[in-house]
C-alpha positions in Angstrom: -0.1 0.0 -0.1 1.1 3.6 -0.4 1.5 5.4 2.8 3.5 8.3 4.6 6.1 6.4 6.9 8.3 8.0 9.7 11.4 6.0 10.3 13.0 8.4 12.6 11.7 11.3 14.7 12.6 14.5 13.1 11.4 17.1 10.6 8.0 16.4 8.8 9.6 17.9 5.5 11.8 14.7 5.4 8.6 12.4 4.9 7.1 11.1 1.7 4.8 8.6 0.1 6.4 5.2 -0.1 5.2 1.4 -0.7 5.0 -0.4 2.4 3.2 -3.6 3.5 -0.3 -3.1 5.1 -0.3 -3.5 8.8 -1.5 -6.9 10.1 -4.9 -7.3 11.6 -4.7 -7.6 15.3 -7.1 -8.9 18.2 -10.1 -6.6 18.8 -9.1 -4.4 15.6 -10.6 -3.5 12.3 -9.1 -2.8 9.0 -10.1 0.3 7.5 -9.7 1.5 3.7 -8.9 5.1 4.4 -10.5 7.8 2.4 -9.4 10.8 4.0 -7.2 11.8 7.1 -6.9 15.3 9.2 -4.0 17.5 9.2 -3.3 19.3 12.3 -0.6 21.3 14.0 0.1 18.3 16.5 1.2 16.1 13.5 4.7 17.8 13.5 5.1 17.2 17.0 4.3 13.4 16.6 6.7 13.1 13.8 9.4 15.0 15.8 8.8 12.7 18.8 7.9 15.8 21.0 4.3 14.8 21.6 3.1 13.6 25.0 3.2 10.0 23.7 5.8 8.5 21.2 4.6 5.9 19.0 6.8 3.0 18.2 9.2 3.5 15.0 8.5 3.1 12.2 5.0 4.5 12.2 2.4 6.0 9.9 1.3 9.6 11.1 -2.3 10.7 10.8 -4.3 10.2 14.0 -7.8 10.9 12.6 -9.2 9.5 9.4 -12.6 8.4 7.7 -13.0 5.4 5.6 -14.8 1.9 5.1 -14.1 -1.2 7.2 -13.0 -4.0 5.1 -12.1 -6.5 7.6 -13.0 -7.3 11.3 -11.1 -9.5 13.7 -13.0 -12.6 15.0 -13.4 -10.7 18.6 -14.3 -7.3 17.0 -18.0 -7.1 17.1 -19.0 -3.5 17.0 -18.8 -3.1 13.4 -19.1 -4.8 10.0 -17.3 -4.7 6.7 -18.8 -2.0 4.5 -19.5 0.5 7.3 -18.3 4.1 7.0 -16.6 5.2 10.0 -14.4 7.7 11.7 -11.2 6.5 13.5 -9.3 8.5 16.3 -6.3 6.2 16.7 -3.2 8.6 17.4 -1.4 7.5 14.2 -1.9 5.4 11.1 -4.1 7.3 8.9 -1.7 8.5 6.1 -2.0 5.3 4.4 -4.3 3.5 2.2 -5.2 0.9 4.7 -5.0 1.2 8.5 -5.7 -1.2 11.3 -7.2 0.3 14.8 -8.8 -1.1 17.9 -12.4 -1.1 17.5 -13.0 1.0 20.4 -11.5 4.0 18.9 -13.8 3.6 15.9 -17.0 5.7 15.7 -20.0 5.7 13.3 -20.8 8.7 11.1 -24.1 9.7 9.8 -24.9 8.8 6.3 -24.5 11.7 3.7 -21.7 13.4 5.6 -18.7 14.1 3.6 -15.1 13.1 4.9 -13.9 16.6 5.6 -16.8 17.6 7.6 -16.6 14.4 9.6 -13.0 14.8 10.4 -13.6 18.5 11.2 -16.4 17.7 13.7 -14.7 14.9 15.2 -11.3 16.7 15.9 -11.6 20.4 16.2 -15.3 20.4 17.3 -14.9 17.8 19.8 -11.9 19.4 21.1 -13.9 22.8 21.3 -16.7 20.9 23.1 -14.6 19.2 25.6 -12.8 22.4 26.5 -15.9 24.7 26.8 -18.3 22.0 28.3 -16.4 19.8 30.3 -13.5 21.9 31.5 -14.7 25.5 31.3 -18.3 24.9 32.1 -19.2 27.6 29.8 -22.6 29.1 30.7 -25.4 30.9 28.7 -24.8 34.7 28.9 -21.1 34.4 29.5 -18.5 36.1 27.4 -15.9 33.7 25.5 -12.7 34.9 24.1 -11.4 32.6 21.1 -7.8 33.0 20.2 -6.7 32.1 16.7 -10.2 32.1 15.9 -10.0 31.6 12.2 -8.1 28.3 12.6 -9.6 24.8 12.4 -10.2 24.3 16.2 -10.9 28.4 16.7 -13.7 28.4 14.4 -15.0 25.4 16.0 -14.8 27.0 19.5 -16.7 30.1 17.9 -19.6 28.0 16.7 -19.7 25.8 19.7 -19.8 28.9 21.9 -22.6 30.3 20.1 -24.7 27.1 20.4 -24.0 27.2 24.1 -25.6 30.6 24.2 -22.2 32.6 24.9 -21.2 36.0 23.6 -18.3 35.1 21.4 -15.2 37.4 20.7 -12.9 36.4 18.2 -9.2 37.2 18.0 -7.5 36.6 14.8 -4.5 37.8 12.6 -5.8 40.0 9.9 -9.0 41.6 8.8 -9.8 38.4 6.4 -9.7 36.0 9.3 -11.7 38.2 11.7 -14.4 38.5 8.9 -14.4 34.7 8.6 -14.9 34.3 12.4 -17.8 36.8 12.3 -19.3 35.0 9.7 -19.3 31.7 12.0 -20.9 33.4 14.7 -18.7 35.7 16.7 -20.4 38.9 17.6 -17.0 40.9 17.8 -13.6 40.4 16.5 -10.2 41.7 17.5 -7.4 41.9 14.9 -4.0 40.7 16.6 -2.2 42.8 14.1 -3.8 46.1 15.0 -3.5 47.7 18.4 -2.9 46.0 21.9 -4.9 42.8 22.5 -5.7 43.6 26.3 -6.8 47.2 25.3 -8.9 45.8 22.5 -10.7 43.2 25.1 -11.5 46.1 27.2 -12.8 48.2 24.4 -15.1 45.3 22.9 -16.4 44.4 26.3 -16.9 47.9 27.7 -14.2 47.3 30.4 -16.2 44.4 31.6 -13.5 41.6 30.7 -13.9 37.9 29.6 -15.5 34.8 31.6 -13.7 32.0 29.5 -10.6 32.2 27.3 -10.2 29.4 24.6 -6.6 29.4 23.9 -4.8 27.2 21.4 -2.0 29.8 21.0 0.0 30.5 24.4 2.7 32.7 23.5 2.3 36.5 23.8 -1.5 36.3 23.7 -1.7 34.3 26.9 -0.9 37.0 29.4 -3.2 39.7 28.0 -6.0 37.3 27.8 -5.5 35.9 31.3 -5.4 39.3 33.0 -8.7 40.2 31.1 -10.6 37.5 33.0 -13.3 38.5 35.4 -13.1 37.2 39.0 -14.3 33.6 38.6 -13.0 33.3 35.0 -11.5 30.4 33.4 -8.6 30.2 31.0 -8.4 27.0 29.0 -5.2 25.9 27.3 -5.6 23.7 24.1 -2.1 24.1 22.8 0.8 26.4 22.0 0.8 27.1 18.4 2.4 30.6 19.3 5.6 28.6 19.7 6.2 29.5 23.3 4.9 28.0 26.7 4.0 30.8 28.8 4.6 31.1 32.6 1.6 31.6 34.7 1.7 34.3 37.3 0.3 32.5 40.3 -0.3 35.8 42.2 -2.9 36.8 39.6 -4.8 33.6 40.1 -5.0 34.4 43.7 -6.0 37.6 43.7 -8.6 37.4 41.0 -10.0 34.1 42.1 -9.6 32.9 38.2 -8.4 29.2 37.1 -6.0 28.1 34.3 -7.2 24.7 33.1 -5.5 22.4 30.3 -7.4 20.2 28.1 -5.9 17.4 26.1 -8.5 15.6 23.8 -6.1 12.8 23.4 -6.7 11.8 27.1 -10.5 11.7 26.3 -10.0 9.8 23.1 -8.2 7.2 25.1 -6.2 5.7 22.1 -3.1 5.2 24.3 -4.4 4.2 27.7 -6.8 1.5 28.1 -8.2 2.5 31.6 -8.7 6.3 30.2 -10.4 4.8 27.2 -12.8 2.9 29.4 -13.4 5.8 31.8 -14.1 8.5 29.1 -15.6 6.5 26.1 -19.2 6.9 27.1 -18.7 10.7 27.1 -16.8 10.7 24.0 -19.4 8.9 22.1 -22.2 11.0 23.7 -20.4 14.2 22.8 -19.9 13.1 19.0 -23.7 12.2 19.0 -24.6 15.8 20.2 -21.9 17.4 17.7 -23.4 15.4 14.9 -26.9 16.3 15.9 -25.9 20.0 16.0 -24.4 19.8 12.6 -27.7 17.9 11.2 -29.6 20.8 12.5 -27.5 23.4 10.7 -26.1 24.9 13.9 -22.6 23.8 13.0 -21.0 24.6 9.7 -17.5 22.9 9.6 -15.3 25.0 7.1 -12.8 22.8 5.2 -10.6 25.3 3.4 -7.8 23.2 1.8 -8.0 19.6 0.5 -4.6 17.9 -0.6 -3.7 14.5 -2.0 -1.5 12.2 0.0 1.8 13.1 -2.2 1.4 16.7 -1.0 1.4 15.9 2.8 4.3 18.4 3.4 2.6 21.2 1.6 -0.6 20.5 3.6 1.4 20.4 6.8 3.2 23.7 6.1 -0.2 25.4 5.5 -1.1 24.5 9.1 2.2 25.1 10.9 2.7 28.4 9.0 -1.0 29.4 10.0 -1.9 30.1 6.2 -5.0 28.1 6.4 -8.3 28.8 7.7 -10.7 26.2 9.0 -9.8 22.5 8.5 -7.1 21.2 6.1 -7.7 17.7 4.9 -5.6 14.9 3.3 -7.1 12.6 0.6 -5.9 9.2 0.5 -8.1 6.8 -1.6 -9.7 9.7 -3.7 -8.8 11.9 -6.6 -7.8 15.3 -5.7 -10.8 18.0 -5.6 -8.6 20.8 -5.4 -6.4 22.6 -2.8 
């Protein structure tokens, strides 16, 4: 089969498509003919060996993918060959075939395209978990979304609106701000114009923010943290800004605010069996809710760029360099539809 194979941890620019043997079917697993896979900022961390977990070498990157089941192990009874499903596996998706435990496989509604399914199950699931489970965002609260035009940022904007919050988007440039507003933000702040903290004061009429959704870290972290109202929550999703901020504990004390971390991988539980068993019912219920909102037209996942497998490096660059909006998808067993 054709696959992107990482033989040694390092730079994703060194990876390319190669011919390799399909993975063997394991106990409790299913074999999936991969249709499309997700491109994310975290992919470069997996390849570099700097993610929270290190897969055994060699490995095929691609932690989230959509495809059709073509084979089931005798003890795998949740699905049948021919079913179109979504897999959240940690790795394995940038290949024509993938073998994953059935516990990391989820049914998807009929009629939904691969890009939308991937976006809903990754970016939207992350936003849902961070805002519902961690921040406990309540109707009427004010939510600040950093990097609001990115895949997970736009998802947080839409989830925030569905939950009844007033959503303020922060993004780089007028075009990205406009995209965030088109997806439900009531106000937008352009990182490139003015001081972030001053702009937060302006758009909130000096009140401040109840919840921050932060996939960036870096220089934006401090301004957003200091803009929280008493009882506010700052949820960290990642550090796309490149630097990990230091948290001034005195501000947490004085303002009675909280900094929370949300790692969706812990909830997917693809790496640790006891975590999977603990969180699987909630994760499946979250997917049902997200897909239901999408079916009602309340969520509109934006897939902005689609690349064939051979252009993986180009696709990954678009995400790492923050040139993309919405979701970037890698086609595997399909013809290219444009990029």
